[in-house]
N, C-alpha and C positions, 0 to 999 in steps of 0.2 A: 304617179311612180310608186312604187314596194320595194319593200327593203326584205331579203330572205336573209335569217339568220341561222341556217341549218348550219351546221359545223361538220366539213370532210375535210377527209383525211389531206387532198391535195390543199386544201386553202390552209390547213394546220401547218403542212410541213414547206409550203412556200412562206408563210408566217414565220416561222421560225427561224428560215434561212435569214428572211431578212432582219429581223433583232438581231442575229446573230454576227450578221452584214456591218450593219448600222454599227455594235459594241465592239468590233471587231475594227472596223474604221477609226473611234474614238481613241482604240488603244495603240492603234498605229501613229496617230496626229497628237499624240498626249506630251504636255510636256516634262511630265516625269511619270511615268508607267509605274513604275516600283512603286511609286504612295496610293495610285490608285483604293480607294476605299470600296473593294466588292460587298462589303455588308450595304454600304449606302448603297451602291448599282441595284443588289438586289431587293432592297426594300423599296426604292422609286419603283422599277418595273414591276413587283407586285403591285403597290397601288396603281400602277397603271393599267394590267392586267386586270384587277380588281372592281376600276371603277368602268372598265370598255364591258366587262362581263356582265356587271351590276344591270346598267342601262339600257343593255341589251336581251341579260333573260329574265332580269327579277321583276317583275310587274308593276308593281309598288316605284322602286324605282324609274322605271321606264316612262309609267305616267307619271311621275314628279316630273320630270325633264321634257315632258312631253306638255304639261300643264305652264311650264314656266317657256316652253316655247309658245304654244297658246298666248300668255302673258303678254308675250313679246310683238307677236300679232297684232293684240288688241294697240298696242300702244301704236302698231303704226297706223292703226286705220284714225284713230285719232290724229295723226300725224296730216293724216289726210284732210280731214274735215280741218284743219289750216292751211292746208293748202286750197281746198276749195273756195273756202273765204277770199282767199287773197287770188288766186288766178279764174276763178269762174267757170266755164266748160272746158279752157283750157288741161284744168286738172287733170279733169279724169283722160283714159286712156282708151278710150274708144276710138278718136283719132289716131292712135299707135301710140306707143313707148317711147318715152324720149327719158333721159337717165339723169338729165340735170334738174328737171320736172317730178319726177316720180321717183327716185331712189336718192339723190345727194341729201334735199333738205330734212332727211329723217336724220343725218347726223347733228343738226341742230336741236332737234327737240330731245335726241336723245343724251345729247351735250350738257343741257338743262337740266337733262331729270337725273345725270349723274351728279351734278355740281349741286343741286336739291338734295340727295340721298346722303352725299358727302355729310351737308351740313349739319343733317337727322342725325347723323352717326350708324345710317344704316349700314352704310359700306364697311364702316369700321368693324363693326362690330362680324361680320359676314368674314372680310380680311384676318382678323384678329382669331376666328376660328378656324379658318380654314393650316395657319400659320402654323395654330400648335398643334395641329395633325403633322403638318412635315417636320417641327422639329421633331418630336418623338419619335417618327418611322426611319427619320433619314439622319438624326443626328447634325443638323447645319445649324448655323449660329442664327440669332434670334433676331436680324437684322435681316438675314439670307432667305428666314422665313419669312419674315413679313412683306418683302420685295415681291418672291414671287409668286404666295396669294393674290398682293396687290395688280399684277401682272393681269389676274385672270380679267377683271373690271375698269382694268385704268391703263393708258397707254403705255410707250416705252418709256417718254419723257416725263410723266404723271405719278407714276409708281415708285423712281428713284426719292421724290419730293415725299414720302411717308420717311424715308431712313434718311434724310438731308443731313442731321447732324453725326451722323455716325458714317458716311461715308468718305470726310476727309482720312480718318483715321481705320482703313480695310484697307485688307493685306490682297493680293495679287488673285488671289482665287475668290474671297466674297466680290470682288469686284468685277472679276469677270464672268459670277453669276448673276447679277447683276444686267449688265450685258445680255447674258445669252438668254436671260426669261424675257427681257425688253422685245428681243428678237424672236421670239419662241411664240409669242401669246399674239391677241391684237387688241385693242381696244372694243370696251362694251358699246363706247358712242359711236361704231363704225359698225357695228354687229347686225342694226338693224337696218343698215342699206345692203350687207350682203342676205339678209333673209326676205327681204324684196326684189331685189335682184334675181335671185335664184326661183323664190317659191312663183312668179309670176301672179297670175291671177286667180291662181287654186288654195283656198286656205289649208288643205290639207297638206300641199306639198311645202308649203310655205311654215306649220309647222312640224312638219318631219326634217328639212334644214334648218329649225332654228335649235333641235334635240337636238340634232349634230355636231352644230355650232357652237352652241355651252359644253357639250362636249367634251369636244376639241380643246377647246379655253380652259375646262378642269384640266384634264389630263395633260395639257403641255407645265401645269405648277410642278409635277414631280418628274415629267418628262425634262424639263430644265435644270433642276437638279444634278439628274442625273448625268446629260450630256455635259454639261460647265463640269460638273467635279470628275469625268474620266479627262476629259481635254487638259483643266488647268486643277489638276489634286490639291486638296489642304494640306499645307506642311509645316501651318502654325497652329497656334491655342488660339483656339475661336471662345465667346461668351458667349453660350446656350440661353442667357436670360431671355424668356418670354419679354417682347418690347410691343406695347399697346399704340396704337395710331391714336395720334389725340384728336381730337377734333376743329376742323381748321375754323382761325379766329379772325384771317380777314374779312368774312363775312357777317354784318351786324344781325339779317336778318333773311328769312327764306326767300322775298323778293331780290336781295341783293343776290344771294346765292343763283339764284335762275338767271338773272340779269348779266351776271359772269359766265354762267355756262352757255347763255343763249349766244354772246358773243364771242365767246372761243368754240363755238359751233359754226358762227360762221363763219371764223378764219381757215377753220376745217374745210367747211364748204370752197372756199375759195382755192385752196392750197389745194386739192383733191381735184378739184374740176381743172386748174390750171397743170397740175401735172399729166391726169387722162391726157390733154388735149396733145402736150407737147410731146408726151412718151407714146400714145397712137400715133402720132402726127411721124414721128420718127421711127417707127413699126414701117408707115405706109410709103417713108424716104427707103428705107433696105429694100424690101420687097420689091419697089420700082427697080434699083440697081442689079437685086439678086434675081429675080423674075423674069421682070421684062425687056432687062439686056439679055445679062448673062444666061438665063435659062432659056430664056425664047430663041437666042442666037446660034445658041451651042447643042439646041434641041431637050435638055434634061425635063423642062417642061413636059412634053409629051409624054416620056418615058415613064417620072414622077409618077403624074396621073394617071396611066396604066398599072404599074408598080400597086399604088395604094388603093382602086379602086373607084377612082373617082373625091376619097376623099380627102385628099391635097390637088389642087389646082397648078403646082407646081414648086420652082424653088422659091419657098417662102423665106421667110425668119423663123415662122413656127414650127416649119416642116423641119428645117436644121437644126433648131435645139429637141425636135421630138427624138429626132436619128440618133441623135449625140446621148440622148438620155435614156432612150427605151430598154439598152440594159437593163441600167438599174431598175427602170419600173418593174420588170421582169424579179425581179431581184426581193421586191419588196410586196408581191402578190398581186399585183395590179394584171387582169385578165390579159392573155397575149395579143386579142384581136385589139385590145387599146392603149398598147405600150407606145405609139407616138404618139398619138393625141394627149395623153396623160405626163407624158414626159414635156413634150411640147410647153402645158401648161406651166410647168414646173419650172424651164426654163424663162418664161416670160413673166412668172412672180420672182426669179433671182433676179432678171437682168433687169428688169423695168419696174413693177411693182403689181400687190395682190390684186389692187382695181383692176388693172389691166387682165390680170389672169381669170378671175372672178365674171368679169364679162365678157368673158371667149367662153368659159367655162356655161353659162348661160344660153351663149348664142348656140355654141356646139351641143348641147344638151337640145336646144330647142329644134334645131336640124337633122337630130336624130345621129349625129354622129359616131355616139358610143353604142357600141354594141352590149357591152354590159351595165348593168342600172349600179353594178358594185364599184366599178370604175368612177362614175357619180359621187358618190358617196365618201370613196379614200377620198377623191381628189379636194372635195370639201375639205377634208383632214389637209389635205399637203401643205394647200394655200393657204390654212389659217395660223396666220405669220405676218410679220413685217419682219422677216427677213431679205431684205434685198439689195441693190448696192446704192442707190439713193437713201435707204434710210441708213447708213452708216453715219452718213453726215448729220442725218439728225440727231443720231445716238450721242455720236460723239459732241456736236453742240450742247446738248442739255444736260449729260451729265457733267462735261467741263466746269460747267456753270454754275452746279452743284459742290464740284470739288476741285477747286484747280491746283491743286497741289498733286493730283494724280494724272495732270494730262497726259503727259508723254506714255503713261503706261494704259491711257485708254486709249490714244490715237494708235499705240502699239495692238491693242486686243481687238479693232472693231473690225476687219473681213475676218478674224476667225470665229469671234463673236457670229458673226451671219452664216458662217458655215455650223455651228453650231447650235444655231436657230433655227435653219433646213432642217437639222439632222433632228432636231425636237418634232418637228411637223411631221419629218416621215415615220421617226418612232410609233406615234400616236396612229397614224393610217395603216402603218404595216399588224398594230395587234389590232386594231377595229378589223381588218381587212381576213384576219384571220377567222373570226367569227360571221364574215358572211359568203355566204353560197352564191 
């Protein structure tokens, strides 16, 4: 699969329309429209557009992200060696692909690796550098800059630990940003799973998707600040002093850090596998009622199949979500031929979770459902975030433990933060879509 980065007037105009729609929606949903800092909004959009154009059009930057993607792909190969030792011939994809055997174990290795890099202080240095850029360009507090940068590498419940001493004294705008930043990004520990899932057996496609997933994670940092500060503007004084993340002290050795990361990865694997089993089973249940009963006896299945040219086989959950969200997908620049498909993916991500949506994206990509390659690339950005209903409970539980005095405010911000996180991913996809032909 190749990406075309020729700028067309149509792509650019559709992208501008989509960006305007997202900003207008944020303005209309804002808690205090008069206090929106448009200078901050402009600075954040500038950073996102700069990142997108640099990655797509500046050869050196593009190669840097491709090399980073290639490094991720190489790490996937190392995971494969561990699987080969444990499973022998069952680790091979020659007998068919198994999500449980070939994708989920990557979470364990990446979780252990992230824990080791944190122990050595490497992640802290990367996070500190990005946080400095965000503070200087967007006029946010030191704690906000640190947690926004941290979410590029860490999960929505792990990143707030970087500022755990500041959370209890944060004002409502700062706390809302912490939540939106968590919802609008994915954790580095699961990124490898998505790369393996979308890239299949092609090293070139793995590097391509790794490049865009990395790009989506980096773009989400300033994007989260823009969306959060529009929805819940800053009305109180903040401290913009830089906060340096301290080196983790709970591990006394690299081996201890590896062991802890491995244990966390195992918990993640079990949790993800259980969620996928339950949510996919629920989709099957809904589809049985909607398609096999309602659609069959009403004759809607045949009408839908004919109207979609066979892309949809009846009144399914995926079709319903796609039809509802298709008009919005047009606003964001998705090609007309793939509006329902991409709308369906966003619906699955929001109601179920991003793992189910990425799994469907991979399945539809292989089946040739998408007419335009642009739709596949933009979908990679749209799904790159934890903004879904189940994540609301996870986020509330994680942050409430760190700031029990803010529990009521955290609960009140749960679903608005999910909406904000969704808009973050849509903004990144829309901006990138401007430059994809």
